[in-house]
ZAVEX-910635 format. One record per residue (C-alpha): chain; x, y, z. Coordinates in Angstrom, 1 decimal. Example, Ala and Ser with C-alpha at 12.3 -4.5 7.8 and 13.67 -1.06 7.14 Angstrom:
<recs>
<rec kette="A" east="12.3" north="-4.5" up="7.8"/>
<rec kette="A" east="13.7" north="-1.1" up="7.1"/>
</recs>
This chain:
<recs>
<rec kette="A" east="-19.7" north="37.1" up="18.8"/>
<rec kette="A" east="-17.5" north="38.9" up="16.1"/>
<rec kette="A" east="-14.4" north="37.9" up="17.9"/>
<rec kette="A" east="-15.0" north="34.3" up="17.8"/>
<rec kette="A" east="-16.5" north="34.9" up="14.2"/>
<rec kette="A" east="-12.7" north="36.2" up="13.3"/>
<rec kette="A" east="-10.7" north="33.6" up="15.3"/>
<rec kette="A" east="-12.5" north="30.7" up="13.6"/>
<rec kette="A" east="-11.4" north="32.7" up="10.3"/>
<rec kette="A" east="-7.9" north="32.6" up="11.0"/>
<rec kette="A" east="-7.3" north="29.4" up="12.4"/>
<rec kette="A" east="-7.4" north="27.5" up="9.1"/>
<rec kette="A" east="-5.2" north="30.1" up="7.0"/>
<rec kette="A" east="-2.9" north="29.9" up="10.1"/>
<rec kette="A" east="-2.8" north="26.0" up="9.5"/>
<rec kette="A" east="-2.5" north="26.5" up="5.6"/>
<rec kette="A" east="0.5" north="28.4" up="6.2"/>
<rec kette="A" east="1.9" north="25.7" up="8.9"/>
<rec kette="A" east="1.9" north="22.7" up="5.9"/>
<rec kette="A" east="3.1" north="24.9" up="3.1"/>
<rec kette="A" east="6.1" north="25.9" up="4.8"/>
<rec kette="A" east="6.9" north="22.7" up="5.3"/>
<rec kette="A" east="7.2" north="21.5" up="1.9"/>
<rec kette="A" east="10.7" north="22.8" up="1.2"/>
<rec kette="A" east="11.7" north="20.1" up="4.2"/>
<rec kette="A" east="10.0" north="17.3" up="2.9"/>
<rec kette="A" east="11.4" north="17.7" up="-1.0"/>
<rec kette="A" east="15.1" north="18.2" up="0.9"/>
<rec kette="A" east="14.1" north="14.9" up="2.8"/>
<rec kette="A" east="12.8" north="13.1" up="-0.6"/>
<rec kette="A" east="15.8" north="14.5" up="-2.7"/>
<rec kette="A" east="18.0" north="13.4" up="-0.3"/>
<rec kette="A" east="16.6" north="9.5" up="0.4"/>
<rec kette="A" east="16.8" north="9.3" up="-3.7"/>
<rec kette="A" east="20.5" north="10.4" up="-3.7"/>
<rec kette="A" east="21.4" north="8.1" up="-1.0"/>
<rec kette="A" east="19.9" north="5.3" up="-2.6"/>
<rec kette="A" east="21.6" north="5.9" up="-5.8"/>
<rec kette="A" east="24.7" north="6.1" up="-4.8"/>
<rec kette="A" east="24.1" north="3.1" up="-2.6"/>
<rec kette="A" east="23.1" north="1.7" up="-6.2"/>
<rec kette="A" east="26.6" north="2.7" up="-7.7"/>
<rec kette="A" east="28.5" north="1.5" up="-5.2"/>
<rec kette="A" east="26.9" north="-2.0" up="-5.1"/>
<rec kette="A" east="25.9" north="-2.7" up="-8.6"/>
<rec kette="A" east="28.8" north="-5.3" up="-8.9"/>
<rec kette="A" east="27.4" north="-7.2" up="-5.9"/>
<rec kette="A" east="23.4" north="-6.9" up="-7.2"/>
<rec kette="A" east="24.9" north="-7.9" up="-10.5"/>
<rec kette="A" east="26.5" north="-11.3" up="-9.0"/>
<rec kette="A" east="23.6" north="-11.9" up="-7.0"/>
<rec kette="A" east="21.0" north="-11.9" up="-9.6"/>
<rec kette="A" east="23.5" north="-14.0" up="-12.1"/>
<rec kette="A" east="23.6" north="-16.4" up="-9.2"/>
<rec kette="A" east="20.3" north="-16.8" up="-8.3"/>
<rec kette="A" east="19.4" north="-17.2" up="-11.9"/>
<rec kette="A" east="21.9" north="-19.6" up="-12.1"/>
<rec kette="A" east="20.1" north="-21.5" up="-9.4"/>
<rec kette="A" east="17.0" north="-21.6" up="-11.0"/>
<rec kette="A" east="17.5" north="-22.5" up="-14.3"/>
<rec kette="A" east="20.2" north="-25.8" up="-13.1"/>
<rec kette="A" east="18.3" north="-27.1" up="-10.8"/>
</recs>
């Protein structure tokens, strides 16, 4: 019985360690995604402005 209790108390501790160890990976993925989006926005800023202005002109002139 003592062995069962010891085994059951180890399971939550081990699961908590596994989740915690994965946090830096998610932080890195989030950071890299934000950098990628920012880079794409910088490269395509002129195209987005032209697209926005064209859409606004179509709405206001029609």
